[in-house]
C-alpha positions in Angstrom: -19.6 -11.8 -1.4 -21.3 -14.8 -3.1 -19.7 -17.6 -5.1 -21.3 -16.1 -8.2 -19.4 -12.9 -7.5 -16.1 -14.7 -7.2 -16.8 -16.5 -10.5 -17.8 -13.4 -12.3 -14.7 -11.5 -11.2 -12.5 -14.4 -12.2 -14.1 -14.5 -15.7 -13.8 -10.8 -16.1 -10.1 -11.0 -15.3 -9.9 -13.6 -18.1 -11.6 -11.3 -20.6 -15.0 -12.9 -20.6 -17.8 -10.3 -20.8 -21.3 -11.9 -20.6 -23.9 -13.3 -18.3 -23.3 -16.4 -16.3 -26.0 -19.0 -15.9 -26.2 -20.0 -12.3 -28.5 -23.1 -12.6 -27.5 -25.7 -10.1 -27.9 -28.4 -12.8 -25.4 -26.7 -15.2 -22.3 -29.0 -15.3 -20.1 -25.9 -15.8 -21.4 -24.4 -12.6 -20.7 -27.6 -10.7 -17.1 -27.5 -12.0 -16.8 -23.8 -11.2 -18.1 -24.5 -7.7 -15.4 -27.1 -7.3 -12.8 -24.6 -8.5 -14.0 -22.1 -5.9 -14.0 -24.7 -3.1 -10.6 -26.0 -4.1 -9.0 -22.5 -3.8 -11.1 -21.8 -0.6 -9.7 -24.9 1.0 -6.2 -23.9 0.1 -6.7 -20.5 1.8 -8.5 -22.1 4.8 -11.8 -20.3 3.9 -15.1 -22.1 4.5 -16.3 -23.9 1.3 -19.7 -23.1 -0.1 -22.6 -25.4 -1.2 -23.7 -23.5 -4.3 -22.8 -20.3 -6.3 -25.5 -18.3 -4.5 -24.0 -19.0 -1.1 -22.2 -16.3 0.8 -18.5 -16.7 1.2 -17.2 -15.7 4.6 -13.8 -14.1 3.9 -11.9 -10.9 4.1 -11.4 -8.6 1.1 -7.8 -9.8 0.7 -8.9 -13.4 0.8 -11.6 -12.7 -1.8 -9.0 -11.1 -4.1 -6.7 -14.1 -3.8 -9.8 -16.4 -4.3 -10.6 -14.6 -7.6 -7.0 -15.0 -8.8 -7.0 -18.6 -7.9 -10.3 -19.3 -9.7 -9.0 -17.4 -12.7 -5.9 -19.6 -12.7 -8.0 -22.8 -12.6 -10.4 -21.5 -15.3 -7.6 -20.6 -17.7 -6.1 -24.0 -17.2 -9.5 -25.6 -17.9 -10.0 -23.5 -21.0 -6.5 -24.4 -22.3 -5.2 -20.8 -22.3 -1.7 -21.5 -21.2 -0.4 -17.9 -21.6 -3.1 -16.6 -19.2 -2.6 -19.6 -16.9 1.1 -18.7 -16.4 0.1 -15.1 -15.5 -2.6 -16.1 -13.1 -0.6 -18.9 -11.6 2.2 -16.4 -10.8 -0.3 -13.9 -9.5 -2.1 -16.4 -7.3 1.1 -17.7 -5.8 2.3 -14.2 -5.0 -1.0 -13.1 -3.5 -1.3 -16.4 -1.6 2.2 -16.1 -0.2 1.4 -12.5 1.0 -1.9 -13.6 2.6 -0.6 -16.8 4.3 3.0 -15.7 5.0 2.1 -13.6 8.0 4.3 -14.8 10.9 2.6 -14.7 14.3 6.0 -14.6 16.1 9.5 -13.9 15.0 12.4 -14.8 17.2 16.1 -14.2 16.9 17.7 -17.5 17.5 21.2 -18.7 16.8 21.5 -22.2 15.4 23.1 -24.7 17.7 24.4 -28.2 17.1 22.1 -29.6 19.8 19.0 -28.5 17.8 20.3 -29.9 14.6 20.1 -26.5 12.9 23.8 -26.4 11.9 
């Protein structure tokens, strides 16, 4: 999946139906690239250099990335109603993605460890 695809899916989620100009000199695309890289960094996904670059991520990470970019775009456009929805959606999907515990232990709290 390319940065362009992430941006297009995020814009479709916001209700935008049109072509996206991917010129590297377009100021909006520089801002959109920053949005993608900001969310990618939050998800520990490798950032990209331009919208035509491939993003190395899983399908679930790509879905969370689209929601996060939609969240930032709606904030940038000033659409607070959609921003609330996509902020909640992004936070829920992010928590599900990053909340995987590698090891769960049953441990009783003790006074020595300061847990009580």
